[in-house]
ROVO-88454 format. One line per 8 residues: their letters; for each residue x, y, z of N, C-alpha, C. Coordinates in Angstrom, 1 decimal, m for minus. Each point is the difference from the previous one (the first is absolute). Example, Ala and Ser with C-alpha at 12.3 -4.5 7.8 and 13.67 -1.06 7.14 Angstrom:
<sites>
AS	13.2 m5.7 7.8 m0.9 1.2 0.0 0.9 1.2 0.0 | m0.4 1.1 m0.7 0.9 1.1 0.0 m0.8 1.1 0.8
</sites>
This chain:
<sites>
XXXXXXXX	m33.8 m43.8 m2.3 m0.3 m1.3 m0.6 0.1 0.0 m1.5 | 0.6 m1.0 m0.6 0.1 0.0 m1.4 m1.3 m0.2 m0.7 | m0.1 0.6 m1.3 m1.2 m0.1 m0.7 m0.1 m1.4 m0.6 | m1.2 m0.4 m0.4 m0.2 m1.4 m0.6 m0.7 0.2 m1.3 | 0.7 0.1 m1.1 m0.7 0.2 m1.3 m0.5 m1.3 m0.5 | m0.9 0.1 m1.0 m0.5 m1.2 m0.7 1.0 m0.3 m1.1 | 0.9 m0.9 0.3 1.1 m0.2 m0.9 m0.4 m0.7 m1.3 | m1.0 m0.7 0.0 m0.5 m0.6 m1.3 m0.5 1.1 m0.9
XXXXXXXX	m0.7 0.9 0.5 m0.5 1.1 m0.8 1.2 0.9 m0.5 | 0.9 0.2 0.9 1.2 0.8 m0.3 0.8 m0.7 m1.1 | 0.2 m1.3 0.1 0.8 m0.7 m1.0 m0.7 0.1 m1.4 | m1.3 m0.2 0.0 m0.8 0.0 m1.2 0.1 1.4 m0.6 | m0.1 1.0 0.8 0.1 1.4 m0.5 1.3 0.3 m0.6 | 1.1 m0.4 0.6 1.3 0.2 m0.5 0.3 m0.8 m1.3 | m0.5 m1.2 0.0 0.1 m0.8 m1.3 m0.6 0.8 m1.1 | m1.3 0.5 0.2 m0.7 0.7 m1.0 0.7 1.2 m0.4
XXXXXXXX	0.6 0.8 0.9 0.7 1.2 m0.3 1.2 m0.3 m0.9 | 0.7 m1.1 0.4 1.2 m0.3 m0.8 m0.4 m0.4 m1.4 | m1.0 m0.8 m0.2 m0.4 m0.4 m1.3 m0.6 1.2 m0.8 | m0.5 1.0 0.7 m0.6 1.1 m0.7 1.1 1.1 m0.4 | 1.2 m0.3 0.3 1.1 0.9 m0.4 0.1 1.3 0.9 | m0.5 0.0 1.2 0.1 1.1 0.9 1.5 0.1 0.4 | 0.5 1.2 0.1 1.4 0.2 0.4 0.2 m0.3 1.5 | 0.6 m1.1 0.3 0.2 m0.4 1.4 1.5 0.0 0.3
XXXXXXXX	0.8 0.7 m0.8 1.4 m0.1 0.2 0.7 1.3 0.5 | m0.9 0.9 0.5 0.5 1.3 0.4 1.0 m0.1 1.1 | m0.3 m0.8 1.0 0.9 m0.2 1.1 1.4 m0.6 m0.4 | m0.1 m0.9 m1.0 1.2 m0.6 m0.5 0.9 1.0 m0.7 | m0.6 1.0 m0.7 0.8 1.0 m0.7 0.7 0.9 1.1 | m0.7 0.3 1.0 0.6 0.8 1.1 1.2 m0.8 0.6 | m0.2 m1.2 0.3 1.0 m0.9 0.6 1.2 m0.1 m0.9 | m0.2 m0.2 m1.3 1.0 m0.1 m1.0 0.9 1.2 m0.1
XXXXXXXX	m0.7 1.2 0.2 0.8 1.3 0.0 1.0 0.0 1.1 | m0.4 m0.5 1.2 0.8 0.1 1.2 1.0 m1.1 0.1 | m0.2 m1.1 m0.6 0.8 m1.2 0.1 1.2 0.0 m0.9 | 1.2 m0.5 0.5 1.1 m0.3 m0.9 m0.4 m1.0 m1.0 | 0.7 m0.1 m1.2 m0.3 m1.0 m1.0 0.2 m1.4 0.6 | m0.8 m0.9 m0.4 0.0 m1.4 0.4 m0.1 m0.1 1.5 | m0.8 0.8 0.6 m0.2 0.0 1.5 m0.8 m1.3 0.4 | 0.3 m0.3 1.3 m0.8 m1.1 0.6 m1.1 0.7 0.8
XXXXXXXX	m1.2 m0.4 m0.3 m1.2 0.8 0.6 m1.0 m1.0 0.5 | m0.6 0.4 1.2 m1.1 m0.8 0.6 m1.2 0.8 0.1 | m1.1 m0.5 m0.5 m1.3 0.6 0.0 m0.9 m0.7 1.1 | m0.2 0.7 1.1 m0.8 m0.5 1.1 m1.4 0.2 m0.2 | m0.9 m1.0 0.0 m1.4 0.2 m0.3 m0.1 0.2 m1.5 | 0.6 m0.9 m0.8 0.1 0.2 m1.4 m1.3 m0.2 m0.8 | m1.0 m0.5 0.7 m1.3 m0.2 m0.7 0.2 m0.9 m1.2 | m0.6 0.4 m1.2 0.0 m0.9 m1.2 1.3 0.2 m0.8
XXXXXXXX	1.0 0.8 0.6 1.3 m0.1 m0.6 0.4 1.0 m1.1 | m0.9 0.9 m0.3 0.3 1.0 m1.2 1.3 0.7 0.2 | 0.3 0.5 1.2 1.2 0.8 0.3 1.2 m0.9 m0.1 | 0.0 m1.2 0.5 1.1 m0.9 m0.1 0.3 m0.3 m1.5 | m1.1 m0.3 m0.8 0.2 m0.2 m1.4 0.6 1.1 m0.7 | m0.4 1.3 0.3 0.5 1.1 m0.7 1.5 0.3 0.4 | 0.3 m0.3 1.2 1.4 0.2 0.5 0.9 m1.1 m0.7 | m0.5 m1.2 m0.1 0.7 m1.0 m0.7 0.3 0.4 m1.5
XXXXXXXX	m1.0 0.6 m0.6 0.1 0.4 m1.4 1.1 1.1 m0.1 | 0.2 0.8 1.1 1.0 1.0 0.0 1.4 m0.5 0.3 | 0.1 m1.3 0.2 1.3 m0.6 0.3 0.4 m0.2 1.4 | m1.0 0.2 0.9 0.3 m0.2 1.4 m0.3 m1.4 0.5 | 0.6 m0.5 1.0 m0.3 m1.3 0.7 m1.0 0.3 1.0 | m1.3 0.0 m0.3 m1.1 0.3 0.8 m0.8 m1.2 0.5 | m0.4 0.0 1.2 m0.8 m1.1 0.6 m1.2 0.7 0.8 | m1.1 m0.8 0.0 m1.1 0.5 0.8 m0.4 m1.0 1.0
XXXXXXXX	m0.5 0.5 1.2 m0.5 m0.8 1.0 m1.4 0.5 0.4 | m0.9 m1.0 0.3 m1.4 0.4 0.4 m0.5 m1.2 0.8 | m0.7 0.2 1.1 m0.6 m1.1 0.8 m1.2 m0.6 m0.6 | m0.6 0.6 m1.1 m1.3 m0.4 m0.4 0.0 m0.9 m1.3 | m0.4 m1.3 0.1 0.1 m0.8 m1.1 m0.9 0.4 m1.2 | m1.1 0.7 0.3 m0.9 0.4 m1.1 0.7 0.9 m1.0 | 0.7 1.0 0.6 0.7 1.0 m1.0 1.2 m0.7 m0.6 | 0.7 m0.8 0.8 1.2 m0.6 m0.6 m0.4 m1.0 m1.1
XXXXXXXX	m1.1 m0.6 0.1 m0.5 m0.9 m1.1 m0.1 0.8 m1.3 | m0.5 1.3 0.1 m0.1 0.8 m1.2 1.4 0.4 m0.5 | 0.9 0.3 1.0 1.3 0.4 m0.4 0.7 m1.2 m0.8 | m0.2 m1.2 0.5 0.5 m1.2 m0.7 m0.6 m0.3 m1.4 | m1.3 0.4 m0.1 m0.6 m0.1 m1.3 0.5 1.0 m1.0 | 0.3 1.2 0.4 0.4 1.1 m0.9 1.5 0.0 m0.2 | 0.8 m0.4 1.0 1.5 0.2 m0.1 0.6 m1.3 0.5 | 1.4 0.0 0.1 0.7 m1.2 0.4 m0.2 m0.3 1.4
XXXXXXXX	m0.5 m1.2 0.4 m0.2 m0.3 1.4 1.2 0.1 0.9 | 1.2 m0.2 m0.6 1.2 0.0 0.8 0.4 1.4 0.5 | m0.7 1.0 m0.4 0.3 1.3 0.4 m0.7 0.3 1.4 | m0.9 m0.8 0.4 m0.9 0.3 1.2 0.1 m1.1 1.0 | m0.2 0.5 1.3 0.0 m0.9 1.1 m1.2 0.3 0.9 | m0.6 m1.0 0.6 m1.1 0.3 1.0 0.6 0.2 1.4 | 0.2 1.2 0.3 0.6 0.4 1.3 m0.7 1.2 0.6 | 0.0 0.1 1.3 m0.6 1.1 0.7 1.1 0.9 0.5
XXXXXXXX	m0.4 1.2 0.5 1.0 1.0 0.5 0.7 m0.6 1.2 | m0.6 m0.8 0.7 0.7 m0.6 1.2 1.0 m1.0 m0.4 | 0.1 m0.4 m1.2 1.0 m1.0 m0.5 1.1 0.6 m0.8 | 0.2 1.3 0.2 1.0 0.8 m0.7 1.5 m0.2 0.4 | 0.3 m0.3 1.2 1.4 m0.1 0.4 0.8 m0.9 m1.0 | 1.3 0.3 m0.2 0.8 m0.6 m1.1 0.0 m1.5 0.0 | 0.0 m0.6 1.2 0.1 m1.5 0.0 m1.2 m0.6 m0.7 | m1.2 0.6 0.2 m1.2 m0.5 m0.7 0.1 0.2 m1.5
XXXXXXXX	0.5 1.2 m0.4 0.1 0.2 m1.4 0.9 m1.0 m0.7 | 1.1 m0.2 0.7 1.0 m1.0 m0.6 m0.6 m1.4 m0.1 | m0.8 m0.3 1.0 m0.7 m1.3 m0.1 m0.9 m0.1 m1.2 | m0.5 1.1 m0.5 m0.9 0.0 m1.1 0.8 0.4 m1.3 | 1.3 m0.2 0.0 0.8 0.3 m1.1 m0.1 1.4 m0.6 | 0.0 0.9 1.0 0.0 1.5 m0.4 1.3 0.6 0.5 | 0.4 1.1 m0.6 1.3 0.6 0.3 0.0 0.4 1.5 | 1.2 0.1 0.6 0.1 0.4 1.4 0.0 1.5 0.2
XXXXXXXX	0.3 0.7 m1.0 0.0 1.5 0.0 m0.6 0.6 m1.2 | m0.4 1.2 0.1 m0.7 0.7 m1.2 0.5 1.4 m0.1 | 0.1 0.5 m1.3 0.2 1.4 m0.3 m1.1 0.9 0.4 | m1.2 m0.6 m0.1 m1.3 0.8 0.2 m1.1 m0.9 0.4 | m0.8 0.5 0.9 m1.2 m0.8 0.4 m1.2 1.0 m0.2 | m1.1 m0.6 m0.5 m1.2 0.8 m0.3 m1.2 m0.5 0.7 | m0.8 0.9 0.5 m1.4 m0.3 0.4 m0.9 1.0 m0.7 | m0.9 m0.4 m0.8 m0.9 1.0 m0.7 m1.4 m0.5 0.1
XXXXXXXX	m0.9 0.9 m0.4 m1.4 m0.4 0.0 m0.6 m0.2 1.4 | 0.3 0.9 0.9 m0.6 0.0 1.4 0.3 m1.3 0.8 | 1.1 m0.7 m0.3 0.4 m1.2 0.7 0.1 0.3 1.5 | 0.5 1.1 0.5 0.1 0.3 1.5 m1.3 0.0 0.7 | m1.1 0.3 m0.8 m1.3 0.1 0.7 m0.6 m1.4 0.3 | 0.6 m1.0 m0.7 m0.5 m1.4 0.2 0.9 m0.8 1.0 | 1.0 0.7 0.6 0.9 m0.6 0.9 m0.3 0.4 1.4 | 0.2 m0.9 1.0 m0.2 0.4 1.4 1.2 0.9 0.4
XXXXXXXX	m0.1 0.6 1.2 1.1 0.8 0.5 1.3 m0.9 0.1 | m0.2 m1.2 0.5 1.1 m0.9 0.2 0.7 m0.3 m1.4 | m0.9 m0.3 m1.0 0.5 m0.3 m1.3 0.7 1.2 m0.6 | m0.5 1.2 0.2 0.6 1.2 m0.6 1.4 0.2 0.6 | 0.1 m0.2 1.3 1.3 0.2 0.7 0.9 m1.1 m0.5 | m0.4 m1.2 m0.1 0.8 m1.1 m0.6 0.5 0.3 m1.4 | m0.9 0.6 m0.8 0.4 0.3 m1.3 1.1 1.1 m0.1 | m0.1 1.0 0.8 1.1 1.0 0.1 1.3 m0.6 0.5
XXXXXXXX	m0.1 m0.8 1.1 1.2 m0.6 0.5 0.6 m0.9 m1.0 | m0.8 m0.8 m0.7 0.6 m0.9 m1.0 0.6 0.8 m1.2 | m0.6 1.1 m0.4 0.5 0.8 m1.1 1.4 0.6 0.5 | 0.1 0.4 1.3 1.2 0.5 0.5 1.1 m1.1 m0.1 | m0.4 m1.2 0.2 1.0 m1.1 0.0 0.3 m0.5 m1.5 | m1.0 0.1 m0.9 0.2 m0.6 m1.3 0.5 1.0 m1.0 | m0.1 1.3 0.2 0.5 0.9 m1.0 1.5 0.1 0.0 | 0.6 0.0 m1.2 1.4 0.2 m0.1 0.4 1.5 0.4
XXXXXXXX	1.2 0.2 0.1 0.5 1.4 0.4 m0.6 1.0 m1.0 | m0.6 1.0 0.6 m0.6 1.0 m0.9 m1.3 m0.4 m0.7 | m0.5 m1.2 0.3 m1.2 m0.4 m0.6 m1.2 0.8 0.4 | m1.2 m0.3 m0.6 m1.2 0.8 0.2 m1.2 m0.8 0.2 | m0.8 0.5 0.9 m1.4 m0.6 0.2 m1.0 1.1 m0.5 | m0.8 m0.4 m0.9 m1.0 0.9 m0.6 m1.4 m0.5 0.3 | m0.8 0.9 0.6 m1.3 m0.3 0.4 m1.1 0.9 m0.6 | m0.9 m0.5 m0.8 m1.1 0.8 m0.5 m1.3 m0.4 0.7
XXXXXXXX	m0.6 1.0 0.6 m1.2 m0.2 0.8 m0.9 1.2 0.1 | m1.3 m0.2 0.4 m0.9 1.1 0.2 0.5 0.8 1.2 | m0.1 1.3 0.0 0.5 0.8 1.1 m0.8 m0.1 1.3 | m1.3 0.2 m0.1 m0.8 0.2 1.2 m0.7 m1.3 0.3 | 0.7 m1.1 0.3 m0.5 m1.2 0.5 1.1 m0.7 0.7 | m0.4 m1.1 0.7 1.0 m0.7 0.7 1.1 m0.5 m0.9 | 1.3 0.1 0.4 1.1 m0.4 m0.9 0.4 1.1 m0.9 | m0.5 1.3 0.3 0.4 1.1 m0.8 1.4 0.5 0.5
XXXXXXXX	0.4 1.2 m0.6 1.3 0.5 0.3 0.4 0.2 1.5 | m1.0 0.4 0.8 0.4 0.2 1.4 0.3 m1.4 0.7 | m0.7 m1.0 m0.4 0.3 m1.3 0.6 1.3 m0.6 m0.6 | 0.2 0.3 m1.3 1.3 m0.5 m0.6 1.2 0.7 0.7 | m0.1 1.3 0.2 1.1 0.7 0.6 0.2 m0.5 1.5 | m1.1 m0.4 0.6 0.2 m0.5 1.4 0.8 m1.3 0.1 | m0.3 m0.9 m1.0 0.7 m1.3 0.0 1.4 0.2 m0.6 | 0.1 0.9 m0.9 1.4 0.2 m0.6 0.9 0.5 1.1
XXXXXXXX	m0.5 0.8 0.9 0.8 0.6 1.1 0.6 m1.1 0.9 | m0.6 m1.2 0.0 0.5 m1.0 0.8 1.1 m0.9 m0.7 | 0.4 0.5 m1.2 1.0 m0.7 m0.7 1.0 1.0 m0.4 | 1.0 m0.4 m0.9 1.0 1.0 m0.5 m0.5 0.6 m1.3 | m1.1 m0.4 m0.5 m0.5 0.6 m1.2 m0.5 1.5 0.2 | 0.3 0.8 m1.0 m0.3 1.4 0.1 m0.7 0.5 m1.2 | m1.1 0.9 0.2 m0.7 0.5 m1.1 0.8 0.8 m0.9 | 0.1 m0.3 m1.2 0.8 0.7 m1.0 m0.9 1.0 m0.9
XXXXXXXX	m1.2 m0.5 m0.4 m0.9 0.8 m0.8 m1.4 m0.5 0.3 | m0.9 0.9 m0.2 m1.5 m0.3 0.0 m0.7 0.8 m1.1 | m0.8 m0.7 m0.8 m0.7 0.6 m1.1 m1.5 m0.3 0.2 | m0.8 0.8 m0.8 m1.4 m0.2 0.0 m0.5 m1.1 m0.9 | 0.9 m0.4 m0.9 m0.4 m1.1 m1.0 1.2 m0.6 m0.6 | m0.1 m0.9 m0.9 1.1 m0.7 m0.6 0.7 0.9 m1.1 | m0.5 1.2 m0.2 0.5 0.9 m1.0 0.7 1.2 0.7 | 0.5 m0.2 1.2 0.8 1.0 0.7 m0.8 1.3 0.4
XXXXXXXX	m1.3 m0.2 0.1 m0.9 1.2 0.5 0.4 0.4 1.4 | m0.1 1.3 0.2 0.3 0.6 1.3 m0.9 m0.5 1.1 | 0.5 m0.5 1.1 m0.8 m0.5 1.1 m0.3 1.1 1.0 | m1.2 0.1 0.4 m0.4 0.8 1.2 m1.0 m0.7 0.8 | m0.5 0.7 1.1 m0.9 m0.6 0.9 m1.3 m0.4 m0.6 | m0.4 0.6 m1.2 m1.3 m0.2 m0.6 0.2 m1.1 m1.1 | 1.1 m0.5 m0.3 0.2 m1.0 m1.0 m0.7 m1.3 0.4 | m0.8 m0.5 m0.9 m0.7 m1.3 0.4 0.8 m1.2 m0.1
XXXXXXXX	1.1 0.1 m0.8 0.9 m1.2 m0.2 1.4 0.4 0.3 | 0.8 m1.0 0.4 1.4 0.3 0.3 0.9 m1.0 m0.5 | 1.2 0.4 m0.4 1.1 m1.0 m0.4 1.2 0.4 0.8 | 0.4 m0.8 0.9 1.1 0.3 1.0 1.2 m0.9 m0.4 | 1.2 0.7 0.0 1.2 m0.7 m0.4 0.9 0.1 1.3 | 0.3 m1.2 0.6 0.9 m0.1 1.1 1.3 m0.6 m0.5 | 1.1 0.5 0.6 1.3 m0.5 m0.4 0.8 m0.6 1.1 | 0.7 m1.1 m0.3 0.9 m0.6 1.0 1.3 0.8 0.1
XXXXXXXX	0.8 m0.2 1.0 1.3 0.7 0.2 0.9 m0.4 m1.1 | 0.9 1.0 m0.4 1.1 m0.2 m0.9 m0.4 0.5 m1.4 | 1.0 m0.1 m0.9 m0.1 0.4 m1.4 m0.6 m1.1 m0.8 | m1.1 0.3 m0.8 m0.6 m1.0 m0.7 0.9 m0.4 m1.2 | m0.3 m1.2 m0.5 0.8 m0.6 m1.1 m0.4 0.9 m1.3 | 1.0 0.4 m0.7 m0.1 0.7 m1.2 0.1 m0.9 m1.2 | m0.5 0.5 m1.1 0.0 m0.8 m1.2 1.4 0.2 m0.7 | 0.5 m1.1 m0.5 1.3 0.1 m0.8 m0.4 0.4 m1.4
XXXXXXXX	0.8 1.0 m0.5 m0.4 0.5 m1.3 m0.8 1.3 0.0 | m0.3 0.6 m1.1 m0.6 1.3 0.0 m1.5 0.0 0.4 | m0.7 m1.2 m0.2 m1.4 0.0 0.4 m0.8 1.2 m0.5 | 0.2 0.3 m1.3 m0.7 1.2 m0.5 0.6 1.3 0.2 | 1.1 0.1 0.8 0.6 1.3 0.2 1.1 0.1 m1.0 | 0.0 1.1 m0.8 1.0 0.2 m1.1 0.9 1.2 0.4 | 1.2 m0.4 0.3 1.0 1.0 0.4 1.0 0.2 m1.1 | 0.2 1.3 m0.3 1.0 0.3 m1.0 1.4 m0.1 0.5
XXXXXXXX	0.9 m0.7 m0.7 1.4 0.0 0.5 0.6 1.4 0.0 | 0.9 0.3 0.9 0.5 1.3 0.1 0.8 0.5 m1.2 | 0.6 m1.0 m0.7 0.8 0.4 m1.2 m0.8 0.3 m1.2 | m1.3 m0.3 0.1 m0.8 0.2 m1.2 m0.3 1.5 m0.3 | 0.2 0.4 m1.2 m0.2 1.4 m0.4 m1.3 0.0 m0.9 | m1.0 0.7 0.5 m1.2 0.1 m0.8 0.2 0.9 m1.2 | m0.7 m0.4 m1.1 0.1 0.9 m1.2 m0.6 1.4 0.2 | 0.6 1.0 m0.6 m0.5 1.3 0.1 m1.3 0.1 m0.7
X	m0.9 0.9 0.5 m1.3 0.1 m0.6 m0.1 1.4 m0.8
</sites>
């Protein structure tokens, strides 16, 4: 059974953390590292929208969905309301997204902050099935959640096995920490079939032309 948090308290807490300058963009930096430039990204359970805003600042076309009006009200106060939609996991199939003027496909889909723990089994299965449908060739689903609770890695792998998504990486935190059975947190990266879209241009990779002769030292 899904958890039932006090969303008013949560929204107030997150508003306070944002105004206090607490770093709430760590998940966005992880996503930005894996995403091609100008990627189309969906944040499921976006909360007050910090990750969506950070990804927008990095040049991505990011959108957030959340079923809870309390937290989306804070997101609309802090950031552009057009970035967010009030939608639940059960409303993820592409025809619903299109009706809410959202893209039909995404380079990357994110669930962070223990979102799976607040979904029912049916909703979690729907989320994986929708990600399988919505991700572009080689796209990725990234899930950050507590390890030893409902919706942890074992549950995620169970539902992923019912789709074409395959586990690519699993870390202990957003900083690529090594994951093991004792890790309290997990970041799981699932990939869709095919080769992912690559960035045109060097994207920070500097390759010496073969004809270049380096000066003698």
